[in-house]
N, C-alpha and C positions, 0 to 999 in steps of 0.2 A: 441374723446378723445387722443390729440395728448400730445403728450409728456407722457403719463403714462407709455409708456418700450414697449419692442418688440413684448410679447407675446399679447401684442395686436392684432399684425397682424400675430397671426396664424394662423387663418384661409386665408391669402394671401398668405404665406410662412411659409412654416412646416421648414425651414431651418435657420430661424432668430429664433425662440422657441429655438431650439434644440441650437441655438450659445449661447445662456440664459442661458441655464441649464449648457452649458463646461463651462462656467465663475464660476460653483460651485463644477466644478472638482478637480478646483483648491484648493479647503477646502474640504476634504472625511467628514467630518463633518457635513457640511452644507449640502451634497450630500444624505449621510444617511438619514438625517434628513427631507427633504424635500422628499423622498423614501419611507418613515417607515410612516409620515403621508398622505405623497399620497394612499397608500398600504392600511392604517386604516382606514382612513377618521375620524380620530380623535386624536385631541391633546392629550387627556389623555392616550388611546391606544397606541398611536406613544412613549411616554413617557415614558409607561411600558415596551415597546418593546426593548427601548436604554437603558433602567434602567435610565433613569433622571426622574429629578423632572420636575412636567406640569410646571412649570412656567420658569424652564431652554428651555425646549421646546419651549413657546410659546417665548421666546425672541428670538429664532434663526431664527424660522418660522417668524417672523414678520422684523428681518436683511435681510432675502431669498426673503421674499415677496418684500423687496425694490428694493436685487440688480434685480431680473427681472421683475417690475414694475408692479406686482398684489400685492390683495390683498386676500392671500391665505385662511383665513379663511370663505370670502365671495363663494357661491352656483361655481358662474362664475371662480373665480380664482384659487380655487381649481381644476376644468373641465384642464382650460388651463397648471397648472402646470401640472396635469396627463398626456394630450396630450404631451405638452413641452417634459416631459419626455421618453414616447414612441416613439416621433421624433428624440432623442436624442439616446437613445436606437439604432433606425433603422438607421438612416445616421451613426451611428455611427461602426455601421456590414460591 
């Protein structure tokens, strides 16, 4: 999966994954969206939590997925995103 993005390397280097999430930290909306989606596991529940329409959250998640190099709506992509968020939090402390 060459060129698929830094989260593909999550099993090899958690710092790479954390750096990928750190790019989102420059956009609080994106980081908040990713956190809500990872916490709920559902686009619609994340939308409810964020008080947004589900299509707005879907667009954000698509862009976030491109930034991170994963498909967030796929099980593996969601898992990688959750792990990357955890690594980012742990390495940031």
